[in-house]
Structures are given as C-alpha cells and as structure tokens.
C-alpha positions, 0 to 999 in steps of 0.5 A: 718465755716463763721458766718452768723452774725459777729457782734453779736459775737463782741457785740458792743454798735452799734445799731443793730434795732430801731423800733420807740423809741425801740432800741437794740445794738448788745450787747444787741440783741445777749443777747436776741436772744441767751437766747431765742436760748437756750430754742429752740429744734434744732430738730424742727422747730418754727413758727414766729407771724411776726408783725413789731417789734423788738420781731420778729426779735429776735425771727428770730436771736434766731432761725438762732443761734439754727439752727432751721428752722423758719416759719415767719407767716403773721399776715394778713393771712386768717385762711385758709392759716394759717391753711395749713402752720402751717399743711404742716410746722409742727412746734413745737412751735410758737415764738411772742410778749407778749400778741398778739392775735392768731387766731384759727389755731395757738390756739393749738401751744406751745407758747413762748413769746419774751417778750423784756420789761426787759431791752431790753431782759435782755440784761445787759452788766454784764448779762451771756449768750453765742452765741451757735456754728454756724450751718452748712452752707447748713442747713435750715434757713427759711421756707418762703410760697410763695403767692399761685397764683396757688394753696396752698402756697408752703414752700421754704426752704432757706439754711443758705448759700443761704442767706449769699451769696446773702447778700454778693452779695448785699453787692458788687452790692450796696457797703453796709456796716457796716456804712449804717443805712438802713430805711423800712417800709416792713413786716418781713415775706417775702424775701424783709422785712425780709432776705434784710431788716432785716438780710441784715443790721445785716450780714453787721454789720449796723442798721435797723430803721424800720418805723412800718408803711409807711409814707413820714414824716416817711421816711423824719425824718429818712432819715434825721437823718442819714439813708443812704439807702431807701428800698420800693416797688412801691406803697411807691415809688408812694406816695413818687413821688406824696408828693415831689411836695409839701414836699421839706424836703422830696424832701431833704431827698430823695436826701440825701440817698446814695440808694433808692431800690425798688423791688417785682414789677416793678416801672412804668417809670413815677415815675422813672421819678418824683422822678429822677427830684425831687432829682437827684436820680435814684431809683434801682430796682432789681429782685428776688423771694422768691425761688430765693433771688435776681438774678440781680440789678442795681449797684450803682459802676459807671459802670453800663449803665443798662437803667432806668426801667431795673432790672439791670444785674446779681449779683455776682455768679448768673447765668441767661439765657433766654429761648424761647418757643422751648427751645432755649436759646436766644442769649445775643445780642437779645433784642427783643425776649421775654424768660423765665428767668431761674436762677442757683447759691447758691441763690437758694431754697433747696426744696419746703417743702413736695413737691418733684414733684414741685421741680423737675418741677421747674427745668431744669437740675440745672436751676431754671424756674421762670416763669417770661418773660423778654427781654435783654437790653443794658449792659447785663440788664434784662427788666422784662414784666411780668410773663408766666402764667398773662403777657405774651399776645399772640395776632395775633401771637405777643408775647407781655408782659403787663408791657411795655404797662402798663408803657405807660398807667402810664405816661398819666396824667389821669390814677392813676393805670393800669393792663393790662391782655390778654382775649380770641379773636377768631380772634387774639388768646387773645386781650390786655385788660387794667384796668384803675383807673382813676384820676377823675371817672366821667371823665375818659380819652377815650378808644380811646385816651389810644389805640392811645398812646400805638400805638404811642409809642409802636407798633400797635399790642400792643394797648389795644383792650379793656379798663374797669374802676375800682374804685382800683386794687385788691392788696396784702400785698406788693402792688403787682396787683393781676390780678386773682382777677379782675373782670371775663369779666369786 
C-alpha cells in the first residue's frame, strides 16, 4: 500500500514546516503527529480548529496518520454556521492550539490541545515513537465544508486516494519536487491552503513556509531566501502587482521564483500583464473545487500553449467535458460555445456527508456537474466564464459570461474593482450590470465610457446596460466576490 507521506517514514532532519520563527523537521513532525495520532479513536471524526499555525498542521497530519477523518473548522465562521458544521459532522473531539478561545457551538466538545512547546511536540531524537499502519486508500481523509452559497454548507468527503492522486498530478504539471520550498499565507481550513498548500509539500518531502498573514514584504523575504514556489489568490497577486511598481526587491524575488500559482478565482488579465511585465514570469492558473480538488492547470514544462487568462489543460487522469444547455457535448474544436464543465477521475469526492440526494443530483453518470461555465481555448485549455447560477447572463438571446466583461473593465485605469451580474429586463430577458469600485470615488469613470470599452473589445451585446458604483465589493475570506451580497436593485 502506497504511503500518503513517505517523508514522514524517513523522518529526516530536513525542514518540513516553518511558521514564522517556529519550525518542525520531518523527524519532529513525525514524532509529534504520531504521538497525537495514538490518542485518536479510528472509529470517530475529529474537528480541527484551523488557525494558521503549526498546531493545525500537526493536528491534521495526526488525524491522517490515524485514519480519522478531520473536519477543518474556519475560526472566522459565525456561530450558526459552526453549529451546523458540528451538528452535521458529529466529531467526537476537537483538536486546537493551547489556550485558543472557542465559540459556544464548540464548547461542548472534548478538547485535546496540540501543545508543541515541549521541544516542539516532544520530538527529541532519542524519544520513542512509531507511525501507525497506513489506512486504506479509499477511506475518508477530510470532510471539508462548502461555502454554502446555495444553502447550508455541505460536508465534502475527500478520500486519501483523491488527495494523493491529485497531488501527484500536480507534481507532474508543476514539476514539483522535494527541493521545492513553498511560500504562502493561505488559511488552512480549505482545499487551497490545506490540501495543496500543506499536504502538497509534505507529500513531496519538501518544505512549507507559511507567512501567517499576507504582506508583499513577507513574500519578498521568503522568496529571496530560498523559496521556490508561491501560492496565492487574485487579491494577493493584485497587491503584489501594485507593489512591484515601487519595490525592486519584490520584483527580483518574484522573478527568481520557479513557479507562481494563483487560484480560488480568476486572476484579472490586467494583473497578469503587470506582473509579467515587471518580473518576466507568467502566473500559473489552475482550476478546482472542494468536490474535485484540482482539475486543470497550466503546465510548466514548456509544452503548454495555454493563453494567459486560461486555467490550462486537464491534469493527468482527469477527464473533462463541456455540456451545452441541450445536454449535448460541446465539440473539442468549438471555441465559442459556453458549456458546463463536468469532471470525472480519481480526484472526485466520495459523497456529501449525510446528503445522499444531493450527492446523486451532483452527478450525471460518473461525471460530476461542477456548475462552472467555460469555453475552450487553444491548445486544449479552458477559459472559465463563471458560475451557472451567478455568472451566466442570458441577454437578448445571447449567453454571456460575466468573467470576460469583468476582465475588460479591470483594464480601465480608473476601475479598482468590478463585479458583473445580470438582472431581469422586460425586453432582453436579463441586462448586464457592472458594479464598479472607482480608483477615485469622487470622479468615477462615466457609464457610457465603460459600456463603449466593453463593446469595442468584446461585442456590443456584452456591454453593461447599467453601471453602479460602490465603495467596496463584498468578499469572503479567500477574496472571492460574494455577488449574492450585492445590494438589491442598486
């Protein structure tokens, strides 16, 4: 049986994790995690209070070693959401860092504190410890809850096989090795920060340097001192693009990185262009979901001709098809038709916890319906145009993706942020609405100017019919725009 974390069994002195000035070698991590794993009941589930520290990393690794499904909990979640997650997943206990204050929904759970103050978990080279037997590859590893945009959050059950196969496919796409040092500041309660950003380097036998919180200065320091990979979300890369204009040290640090990866939302074309112009590096985009892990990525082996703004080609062992509104498959050579992305492969989740009906509804045979809309681009890559529920606008008989309009509007020098939605229109069915955060609120760009810009770069029917100005767009913890929270009717 293949091991999820081969490097833990080697237990070398090589650095596995570093959070600020706190570091754990593979030997120390193996000792601390195996000691905690021995205290867990394999027949139960555990909740992990997922703060951005080494305690969370040890807790998750311990659960995985013990074969106990871990439920990462966002410390910023509201009490009603926490109550739902705990009630739905039914964990037998909570793993948390020492002294962490917990909200009421978690107060009744038995608690084990992941204390690393004693020689970072008692991992003295002479201490006795033993890794438990490797659990079955098909067993549940993580239960990660969705953001709950269309109802209460659903618990996505991810198997060990899904995680290992997906991380190995990313090894192939990104040429990820044990020599890589990954830098990021992503939260550890979701797929991007936890599976890719923590379990990824551990599976490779490499190193994670977690920034704690994101700053351009922190990125500069870590990439300038041995960091080879950077993971971030578009908001982070936007701030890096802004800072590059006045920070030559940051420019040099980004230019020296082997791979820059952006995910969780589309990176605007304007930021792509600014970062490439400043550093000579292309930011790699990939596409995934909680239910599927990663599906596509731009490759780094020199053979990928995916245009900027696309999310690359299917990963190894991942199949993707585009389905139009009539249920027919969009032809591979068709680069115009918008279709729903459907996925199959070993990367798929096992089920929605306690939701057999929702699990069944999510699949068309063996294909998972992502709800994401896309078109094909050159080289077999895909261009995401948005979610079916919020980003596909049907106006005047045309199907319009909000994402392409947003990219054009972000190219306007007086537009800081933008979201595009559709709203009912008696004549068109839906009209395109642009929500604009101006660079200078006192002098926003004119509505006609923005409409003409879109009509000139895309097509007249894609121009916004209404422009509304805001001080800021509603966003979640990952920087994704929450279109459902935009003001009704402007």
